[in-house]
C-alpha positions in Angstrom: -9.7 18.9 24.7 -6.3 19.4 23.3 -3.1 17.1 23.4 -0.1 19.8 24.3 2.6 17.6 22.3 1.3 18.5 19.2 -1.8 21.0 19.2 -4.6 19.4 17.6 -7.1 17.1 19.3 -6.9 13.8 20.9 -8.9 12.6 18.3 -7.2 13.4 15.4 -5.1 11.1 13.8 -1.9 11.0 13.0 -1.1 9.3 9.8 2.2 9.1 8.1 2.4 7.8 4.6 5.7 6.4 3.0 6.5 6.6 -0.9 9.2 6.6 -3.1 8.3 9.5 -4.3 5.6 11.5 -6.3 6.4 11.3 -9.5 3.3 10.8 -12.1 1.5 7.8 -12.1 -1.6 6.2 -10.8 -0.6 5.4 -7.2 0.8 8.4 -6.6 -2.0 10.4 -7.9 -4.0 8.1 -5.1 -1.7 8.7 -2.5 -1.7 12.6 -2.8 -5.7 12.8 -3.0 -6.2 10.4 0.5 -3.3 12.5 2.0 -5.4 16.0 1.0 -8.9 14.2 2.0 -7.3 13.4 5.4 -6.0 16.8 6.1 -9.4 18.4 4.9 -11.1 15.9 7.7 -8.9 17.3 10.4 -6.1 14.9 10.8 -2.6 15.5 11.3 -0.8 14.0 8.0 2.4 13.6 6.6 4.2 12.3 3.3 7.8 10.4 3.6 9.4 10.3 -0.2 12.6 7.8 0.7 13.7 8.2 -2.8 13.3 11.6 -4.6 15.3 12.6 -8.0 14.1 16.2 -8.2 10.7 18.1 -7.7 7.7 14.9 -7.8 4.6 16.1 -9.8 2.5 16.0 -6.8 4.8 17.7 -4.5 3.4 20.9 -4.4 -0.1 19.9 -4.9 -0.1 18.1 -1.5 2.2 20.9 0.2 -0.8 23.2 -0.8 -3.5 21.3 0.2 -1.9 21.6 4.0 0.6 18.1 3.8 4.1 17.8 5.4 6.3 16.4 3.1 9.4 14.8 3.5 11.8 13.8 1.0 15.3 12.5 0.9 17.4 10.6 -1.9 17.7 7.1 -0.9 21.5 5.9 -1.5 20.9 2.6 -0.3 18.3 -0.1 1.7 20.5 0.8 4.9 19.9 4.6 4.4 16.7 4.6 3.3 15.1 2.6 6.9 17.3 5.0 8.5 15.7 7.6 7.3 12.1 6.8 7.7 13.1 5.7 11.3 13.8 9.2 11.7 11.4 10.2 10.9 8.5 8.4 12.6 10.4 8.9 15.8 10.1 12.5 15.2 6.2 12.6 13.8 5.2 9.8 15.8 2.4 8.8 13.9 -0.4 6.6 15.2 -0.8 4.7 11.4 2.2 4.9 8.9 0.9 3.4 5.5 2.8 2.5 2.9 1.9 2.9 -0.7 3.5 -0.1 -2.6 5.0 -3.4 -2.2 8.6 -1.4 -1.0 7.3 1.0 1.0 5.1 -1.1 2.4 8.0 -3.3 3.7 9.8 -0.5 4.7 6.9 0.9 6.9 6.9 -3.0 8.8 10.7 -2.8 8.7 10.8 0.8 10.3 8.1 -0.5 13.2 10.5 -3.5 14.1 11.7 -4.8 16.9 9.0 -2.8 18.9 5.5 -2.3 17.7 5.4 1.5 18.2 2.6 2.0 15.6 0.0 0.4 13.5 1.3 -0.4 10.0 -1.0 -0.2 6.9 0.2 -2.0 3.5 -0.8 -1.7 0.1 -1.3 -2.1 -3.1 0.2 -5.4 -3.2 -0.2 -7.2 -6.6 0.1 -10.9 -7.3 0.0 -10.7 -11.0 3.6 -9.0 -11.1 4.9 -12.1 -9.9 5.9 -16.0 -10.9 4.6 -18.7 -8.1 7.4 -19.8 -6.9 9.3 -16.7 -6.8 11.3 -15.8 -4.3 10.6 -12.5 -4.1 6.9 -12.9 -3.9 7.0 -15.0 -0.8 9.7 -12.4 1.0 7.2 -10.2 0.3 4.4 -12.0 2.1 6.0 -12.2 5.0 6.1 -8.6 5.3 2.9 -8.4 4.7 2.1 -10.4 7.3 4.1 -8.5 9.9 1.6 -5.5 9.1 -2.0 -4.9 10.7 -3.6 -4.2 7.7 -3.8 -5.0 3.8 -5.6 -2.9 1.3 -5.6 -3.8 -1.9 -8.1 -1.9 -4.8 -9.9 -5.1 -6.3 -11.6 -8.4 -5.2 -9.4 -10.5 -7.6 -6.5 -9.5 -5.9 -7.6 -9.9 -2.1 -8.5 -13.6 -3.6 -5.4 -14.2 -4.9 -3.5 -13.1 -1.6 -5.7 -15.0 0.6 -5.1 -18.4 -1.5 -1.4 -17.6 -1.5 -1.0 -17.0 1.8 -4.2 -17.5 4.4 -2.6 -15.8 7.2 -3.4 -12.5 5.5 -7.4 -13.5 4.9 -8.3 -11.6 8.4 -6.2 -8.7 7.6 -6.9 -8.1 4.0 -9.5 -5.0 2.7 -10.7 -4.1 -0.5 -10.8 0.1 -0.8 -11.3 1.3 -4.5 -9.5 4.0 -5.8 -11.2 7.5 -5.6 -12.1 9.9 -8.6 -12.7 13.2 -8.1 -16.5 13.3 -9.7 -16.5 17.1 -9.9 -13.7 17.7 -11.7 -14.1 14.6 -14.0 -17.4 15.2 -15.7 -18.5 15.2 -18.5 -19.9 18.3 -20.9 -22.5 18.6 -23.6 -21.1 17.9 -27.4 -22.1 17.1 -30.7 -21.1 13.5 -32.1 -18.8 14.4 -35.3 -18.0 12.9 -38.4 -14.5 11.0 -37.1 -15.2 8.4 -34.2 -12.6 9.4 -31.5 -10.8 6.2 -29.6 -8.6 7.5 -26.7 -6.1 5.4 -24.4 -4.7 7.4 -21.1 -1.2 6.2 -19.6 2.3 5.2 -19.9 2.9 3.9 -23.1 4.7 1.0 -21.8 5.1 -2.9 -22.2 2.1 -3.6 -19.7 -0.1 -1.3 -21.4 0.4 -3.4 -24.7 0.6 -0.7 -27.2 2.1 -2.9 -30.0 -1.3 -5.0 -29.7 -3.4 -2.1 -30.2 -1.3 -0.9 -32.8 -2.2 -4.4 -34.5 -5.7 -4.4 -33.9 -5.9 -0.5 -35.5 -4.5 -2.0 -38.1 -7.0 -5.0 -38.8 -10.1 -2.6 -37.7 -9.1 -0.2 -40.7 -9.4 -3.0 -43.0 -12.8 -4.6 -41.4 -14.6 -0.8 -41.6 -15.7 2.0 -43.3 -16.4 4.3 -40.5 -14.0 7.2 -39.7 -12.0 7.0 -36.8 -8.8 8.2 -35.1 -6.9 6.8 -32.2 -5.3 9.4 -29.4 -2.8 8.0 -26.7 -2.4 10.4 -24.0 0.8 9.7 -21.7 4.3 9.7 -21.3 6.4 7.9 -23.7 9.5 8.5 -22.4 11.4 6.9 -19.1 11.4 8.9 -16.2 15.3 8.7 -15.6 17.4 9.4 -19.0 14.5 10.6 -21.2 15.0 7.8 -23.7 11.9 6.8 -25.4 10.2 3.9 -23.4 10.8 0.2 -25.7 7.5 -0.7 -25.9 6.6 3.1 -27.5 9.5 2.7 -30.0 8.2 -1.1 -31.4 4.5 0.3 -31.5 5.8 3.5 -33.3 7.8 1.0 -36.0 4.7 -1.0 -36.2 2.7 2.4 -37.0 4.6 3.3 -39.5 5.1 -0.2 -41.3 1.3 -0.4 -41.7 1.0 3.6 -42.2 -1.4 4.1 -39.8 0.3 7.9 -39.6 -3.5 9.3 -39.9 -5.1 7.1 -37.8 -3.3 6.6 -34.2 -1.3 9.2 -32.4 0.8 9.4 -29.8 0.1 12.6 -28.0 2.4 12.5 -25.1 1.1 14.1 -21.6 -1.6 16.8 -21.4 -1.9 20.0 -19.9 -5.8 18.8 -19.6 -6.5 15.0 -19.4 -10.0 16.0 -18.3 -10.5 17.7 -21.8 -9.4 14.7 -23.3 -11.4 13.0 -22.1 -14.4 14.6 -23.2 -13.5 15.2 -26.7 -13.5 11.2 -26.7 -16.4 9.0 -27.8 -14.8 5.7 -25.9 -11.7 5.1 -23.8 -9.6 2.0 -24.5 -7.7 0.6 -22.1 -6.3 -3.1 -23.1 -3.7 -3.4 -20.3 -1.7 -6.9 -20.1 -2.0 -6.7 -16.4 -3.4 -4.1 -13.6 -5.3 -3.1 -10.7 -8.3 -0.5 -11.1 -6.8 2.2 -13.2 -7.1 5.7 -12.7 -7.9 6.1 -16.8 -11.0 3.7 -16.6 -12.5 5.6 -13.7 -11.8 8.8 -15.4 -13.2 8.5 -18.6 -16.2 6.5 -16.5 -16.8 9.8 -14.5 -16.2 11.9 -18.2 -19.1 9.5 -19.4 -17.5 7.7 -21.5 -18.2 3.8 -23.0 -14.9 1.8 -22.6 -13.4 -1.1 -23.8 -11.6 -3.2 -21.3 -9.5 -6.2 -20.9 -10.4 -9.2 -19.0 -8.1 -8.4 -16.4 -8.5 -7.6 -12.7 -11.8 -6.3 -11.7 -12.6 -4.7 -15.2 -15.0 -7.4 -16.2 -16.4 -6.6 -13.0 -17.2 -3.0 -14.0 -18.4 -3.7 -17.2 -21.0 -6.3 -15.4 -22.2 -4.1 -13.0 -22.3 -1.3 -15.1 -23.7 -2.8 -18.6 -21.0 0.1 -19.9 -18.9 -1.2 -22.3 -17.0 -4.4 -24.2 -14.2 -6.7 -23.1 -11.8 -8.0 -24.7 -8.8 -10.2 -25.0 -5.6 -8.3 -24.2 -3.2 -10.8 -25.7 -5.2 -11.1 -29.5 -5.2 -7.9 -31.5 -8.0 -9.6 -33.6 -10.2 -9.4 -30.7 -9.5 -5.8 -29.4 -10.3 -5.0 -32.8 -13.6 -6.8 -32.9 -14.3 -4.4 -29.5 -13.1 -1.5 -31.0 -15.2 -2.3 -34.1 -18.4 -3.4 -31.9 -18.3 -0.1 -30.1 -17.6 1.9 -33.2 -21.2 0.6 -34.5 -23.2 1.4 -32.0 -25.8 3.5 -32.2 -25.3 7.2 -30.8 -28.2 6.8 -28.8 -27.1 3.2 -27.4 -23.3 4.8 -26.9 -24.8 7.6 -24.8 -26.8 5.5 -22.5 -23.4 3.5 -21.8 -21.6 6.4 -21.2 -24.5 7.5 -18.5 -24.5 4.0 -16.6 -20.6 4.8 -16.6 -20.8 8.3 -14.9 -23.5 6.6 -12.4 -21.2 3.5 -11.5 -18.1 6.0 -11.1 -19.8 8.3 -8.8 -21.2 5.1 -6.6 -18.1 2.7 -6.6 -15.5 5.6 -7.3 -16.1 8.8 -4.7 -13.2 10.8 -3.7 -15.2 11.4 -0.3 -16.1 7.3 -0.6 -12.3 6.7 -1.0 -11.0 8.8 1.7 -13.6 7.7 4.3 -13.5 4.2 3.7 -9.7 4.7 4.7 -10.2 6.9 7.4 -12.6 4.5 9.3 -10.2 1.3 8.9 -7.4 3.4 10.2 -9.6 4.6 13.1 -11.0 0.7 13.7 -6.9 0.0 13.8 -6.0 2.5 16.4 -9.2 1.7 18.5 -8.0 -2.1 18.2 -4.7 -0.9 19.5 -6.5 0.9 22.6 -8.8 -1.8 23.5 -5.7 -4.5 23.3 -6.6 -6.2 20.2 -4.7 -7.0 17.0 -1.5 -7.0 18.4 -0.5 -10.3 17.5 1.6 -11.0 14.5 
């Protein structure tokens, strides 16, 4: 039976996604994969970007996969809210899903005063706030007005539940998704030089200064040859100027004479090939959700060196596929890298196989889309049955 309003089956969900833009970034990639995955499952999907500056990295990708994309230059908060309200008035979504804190707050505001659709909020990390910051508690109020709050990690769900007990019944953990048919290992022979890889923006949160300090320590502690390649943006989005943390790290590289050991490569045309050429992934951020780079590296069969933040220790514990270190201690980062460097090749290969298996089991893309689809359907069904209308 067909809904004459839009020409799609009645049981087809109408899902709107809200985000500032689709520039390069982990959340932007996850949203793009989720939106296109929902289209592939037969749903009507639109994305509204409310703060664009030029063409986004994933704009054409989502268009090519059947997503209707709307873009605006948000001149003020009021202008953004009015733009979102006009869009939802035309689209009439059943679900409006805000990606990241500000987009989630906009989604809540666009649904007031009358609650015409269901709002899904994600992903709000408590790690970015001081405990008594007004912005933290303001965000929690907005999230309380959402119908569902999705987070990537068990740790963040527990933290949100402690801070705001009124959210407990709305909190859901849905892990990120990875395209494991694309991010997959290929046969390779061990080289004479061990290749560490880090993938991500060279920003303060990714910890480049302590990584360089750790490499200086590691160089003194081992005779085994190694190199460290950092793939990722090191210039700002807006002005194109080098990121401060990158400049600080480069200064240390020159001071220590590590030019032959570390390469800041910038963005890569094929990050999959970068994973496949590497022997181990290093990701020692000081603050994180579930990094796409860790999941992608695991899917490509890499053992991992990760920091003790978020659910990363849980991943290593479940997969027995890597080493955990203290992101704030360069000596401990060096210790973890040295242990990885000195493992037998056969042991590292086994760890890499475990990484691949865990990536497929926990982070498969089809699972990711299916879990969101089920969550959306449950929320819509609750509304039909007159449940879930309490604020």
